[in-house]
N, C-alpha and C positions, 0 to 999 in steps of 0.2 A: 420481516422485510421483503418486499417483491422487488424493487428496484434501488440501487444505489450508485453513488459517485466515489470515486477513489482519488485521494491526493497522495503525493509522495514527494520524498525532498532526500537530497544526499548531500552531506557535509563532511568535513575533515574536523577532527580534535584538533586541540593545540599541538599534540604529540604526532600528529599527521596521521592518525587512524580514521579511517572512512567508515561512516554509518549510513544506513538507509533506515526511513521511518515510512511507514504507511498508514494512511488513515481511510476509514469508509465514513461516508456522510448519508444519511437518510432521512425522509419524513416519515412520522407516525399517521395513524389514519387520522389523529387530530390535527395534523401538520405542525408539529414540534420537531424540531430538528435535532437530531441526535448525532453525535461523532464517535466513533470508537476506534483506538488506537488499535490498528491489527498486528503491527510489528515495528519494532525498532531493534537492529541487529547490526552488528558490524557487516562492512560491505569489503570483502576480502581481495576481492579483484582488484588490480592495479587500474585496469582500463575500465571505465565507466560506460561502456557501450551499450546502446538502446537494446541490443539482443540480451545482453546479461540481465539487465534491469527487467525487461519483460518477463524473462524465465523467473527470476526472484519474485516478481509481482503474481506471475500466475501460481507457483507453487505456494504462496502465502494463502492466495483466495481458495485453492483444492484443499489446504490444510485444515481449514475451518468451514469448508462445505459451500463455499461460495461459487456462483456461476458466472462466467465471463458474460453470458447471454443477458443477465439481469444488470450490467454495469451500463450506466448512461454517461454520454458525455455531453 
């Protein structure tokens, strides 16, 4: 995969525990859409700041070897 898009969402459980979900989306050479759940993990920081969210996303991408330069918006 050379280019991909990323989506994310943060929500709270009924017991007020926050979670963050990240998914990547890309097209194959045959233009078939593929979606991969990258991470679904507890979001321990009480404040959901842009800086904290960006750090978690960057670390998650680095963990699996994806480059920010290949992400499209």
